[in-house]
C-alpha positions in Angstrom: -51.1 76.2 -182.0 -50.0 77.9 -178.7 -47.5 76.3 -176.5 -50.1 75.9 -173.8 -52.3 73.8 -176.1 -49.3 71.9 -177.4 -48.7 70.8 -173.8 -52.3 69.5 -173.7 -51.5 67.3 -176.7 -48.3 66.1 -175.1 -50.2 65.3 -172.0 -52.6 63.2 -174.0 -49.6 61.4 -175.5 -48.3 60.6 -171.9 -51.8 59.3 -171.1 -51.8 57.1 -174.2 -48.3 55.7 -173.3 -49.5 54.9 -169.8 -52.6 53.1 -171.2 -50.4 51.1 -173.5 -48.2 50.1 -170.6 -51.3 49.1 -168.6 -52.7 47.1 -171.5 -49.4 45.3 -172.0 -49.1 44.3 -168.4 -52.4 42.4 -168.4 -51.4 39.6 -170.8 -48.0 39.4 -169.3 -49.3 38.9 -165.8 -52.8 37.5 -166.1 -52.5 35.8 -169.5 -53.7 36.6 -173.0 -56.9 34.6 -172.7 -58.0 36.3 -169.5 -57.1 39.7 -170.9 -59.1 39.2 -174.1 -62.0 37.5 -172.2 -64.8 39.0 -170.2 -62.6 39.3 -167.1 -65.5 38.1 -164.9 -63.1 36.0 -162.8 -61.0 38.2 -160.6 -57.2 37.8 -161.0 -54.7 39.3 -158.6 -52.7 42.2 -160.0 -49.0 42.9 -159.5 -47.8 45.9 -157.6 -46.6 47.4 -161.0 -50.1 47.0 -162.4 -51.6 48.7 -159.3 -49.0 51.6 -159.6 -49.8 51.9 -163.3 -53.5 52.3 -162.5 -52.7 54.9 -159.9 -50.4 56.7 -162.2 -53.1 56.9 -164.9 -55.6 58.1 -162.3 -53.2 60.8 -161.1 -52.4 61.9 -164.6 -56.1 62.2 -165.5 -56.7 64.2 -162.3 -53.9 66.6 -163.3 -55.4 66.9 -166.8 -58.8 67.7 -165.3 -57.2 70.8 -163.8 -54.7 71.7 -166.5 -56.6 71.2 -169.7 -59.6 73.6 -169.0 -57.1 76.2 -167.8 -55.0 75.9 -171.0 -58.1 76.2 -173.1 -59.3 79.3 -171.1 -55.9 80.9 -171.5 -56.1 80.3 -175.2 -59.7 81.6 -175.6 -59.3 84.6 -173.4 -56.0 85.7 -174.9 -54.4 85.6 -171.5 -51.3 83.8 -172.7 -48.1 85.3 -171.3 -44.6 84.3 -170.3 -46.2 83.2 -167.0 -48.6 80.8 -168.7 -45.9 79.5 -171.1 -43.6 78.7 -168.1 -46.5 77.2 -166.3 -47.4 74.9 -169.2 -43.7 73.9 -169.4 -43.5 73.2 -165.7 -46.7 71.2 -165.9 -45.4 69.1 -168.8 -42.0 68.6 -167.2 -43.6 67.6 -163.9 -45.9 65.1 -165.6 -43.1 63.6 -167.7 -41.0 63.1 -164.6 -43.9 61.9 -162.4 -45.1 59.0 -164.5 -41.9 57.0 -164.5 -41.1 57.9 -160.9 -44.5 56.7 -159.8 -44.4 53.6 -162.0 -41.0 52.6 -160.5 -42.1 53.4 -156.9 -39.6 56.2 -156.3 -40.7 58.0 -153.2 -40.1 61.7 -152.5 -38.9 62.6 -156.0 -42.3 61.7 -157.5 -43.8 64.1 -155.0 -41.4 66.8 -156.1 -42.4 66.1 -159.7 -46.1 66.3 -158.7 -45.3 69.7 -157.0 -43.7 71.0 -160.2 -46.7 70.0 -162.2 -49.1 71.6 -159.7 -47.0 74.8 -159.7 -47.3 74.9 -163.4 -51.1 74.5 -163.2 -51.3 77.3 -160.7 -49.3 79.5 -163.0 -52.0 79.0 -165.7 -54.8 79.6 -163.1 -53.5 83.0 -162.0 -54.3 85.0 -165.1 -57.6 83.0 -165.7 -58.8 83.7 -162.1 -57.5 87.3 -162.3 -59.9 87.8 -165.2 -62.8 86.4 -163.4 -62.3 88.3 -160.1 
């Protein structure tokens, strides 16, 4: 499996970890009975729960950009040192972004996001070059 596709798998693992954190926070903050119930009655969430939900949403948005590009790089044979570095930057950025966002660290989380976006762009360059 190419490094670009391996980073897709690692990105899925990050998402899984974030979902497990989110799932753990529900019984800790709203109670096990509410968490296992229908959740019809609204309960207030903590700021950590809200940040966890936003972290998951941000991660999925990043995956929506990155995953198709990684697959296109693989299928088109466009893999190069540029795409390998791009995939590595994407993964490093996502690995840094998640805890930084969860713990509310300003500025550094934006830098980590920028690293991940730069990596995504590095995968997009050869794909778009083949199209245009």
